[in-house]
C-alpha positions, 0 to 999 in steps of 0.5 A: 455760825455761817451758813454753808453754801452747798447742799454738800457742806449743809449735810456734812455740818448737820451730821457733825452736829447730829441735827436736822436740816431745818435745825441747822438752817434756823440756827444760822438765820438766827446768828445772822440776823442777830435774833432768837431762834424762836423769833425765826420760827415766829416769822415763818409762822406769819408766812405759814399762816399767809399761805393758809389764808390765800388757800382759804380765800382762793377756795371759796372764790370764782372771781376771774383775774383782770385778764380773764385768764384765769380764776375759776379753775379751782372752783371747777376742780372742787365741784368735780370732787364734790360729785364723788367722780375723782381719780385721786384719793382725798389727800392728792385731791387737796394738794390739787385744789389747794395748789390752784387756790393760792396761784389763782389768788396770785392771778387776782392780786391777792395776798400770797407767799412767794416760795420761791416766786409769785408764779410758782406760789402754789406749790409749797403751800399746797404739798406742805398744808395738804399733806399735814392735814392728811397726816394730822401734823402739828404747826410745829411740823409744818414750820420745820417743813417750811424751814427746810423748804426755804433752805432748798430754795436759798441753797439753790439761789446760791448758784441759780437765780430763782427767775424765769427770765434767767434760767426758765421755769425750771428756776421757779416752778422747778425749784418750788416743787423740790422745796415742797418735796424736801419739806414733805419728807421732813414732815414725814420724818425722813432723814437728811439724806432722803431730804436731799434726795427729794430735792435732787430727784425732783430737780433733775427731772424738770431740767430744761422747763421753759418760761413762755407766758402768754401775753406775758402774764403769770397765768398761762401756763403757770397756773395749771403748772402749779397744780401738775408740779405739786403732785410731782413734788409729792412723787419726789418725796415718795420716791426718796422715802422709799430709799430711792437715791439720786444718782447725780448729787443735787449740787451737781444737778443745780450746776446743770440747771445753770448751764442749761439756763444759760444755753436756753434761748432768751425767747424761752425765758419769760420774753413771751417770744416763743413757745406757748406765748406764740401759738396761734391762740397765744398770739390772739389772746396777746393781741385781743388783750393789748386792744382791751388794755388800750381801750381801758386807758 
């Protein structure tokens, strides 16, 4: 079975076959790779295990990245939550800390699962794993959620390259948030329409997000952006599960994102030539790191 290229076609296929989106996805992947659906799920479990290990390692580490720009923010957040002084309930505390734990592992050159990219790697694991723990959901439910999230990312990529250098961070952290929102709705046993509405609601409200890394590193603002957009993904899922629909269909939102990405200045697409990268502080950090690296050679 050939997997459809658009969300609309995927939804229509799932309706004809009376199946969930993840079931359609794993069938198509199994046919494409000429392996069983059980093997597809086994491969996704490997990814899920890698995500959980990144969270575990990140939660217990305070090691700074080689640049010194990140690495201990998760520890600060954990300390705050242990003090009992928090604005968030336990579940959202986990979402925030898990996202920072994962993306800080990436900055330390630890093992992570790029989902869809390394710079956005904290969003999907944080939402799926933290919410699964809160809802007491088993591994099978988490695998279903990850397959759903992967389907969203892959379908967006049919039209839009998932790279900040091509369309800004809307195509990295933005898509990751949509993936996480869709996966969360699946875990909550939402309908296929609600899954796509969660992706749509999330994507259209992150439109135009630029990629402006300080010193060209995936740290500032990338690390903290993962934490913010993890909560954003939960919001998208909550709205969709309440029956709130996106007026603009998700396929058209992806088209709009592509258009915005094409109109975006190259200076705002991972080149570090504008935005936060060229602020006074961003410029100073870049110059200091350049001197440091030169001296180390």
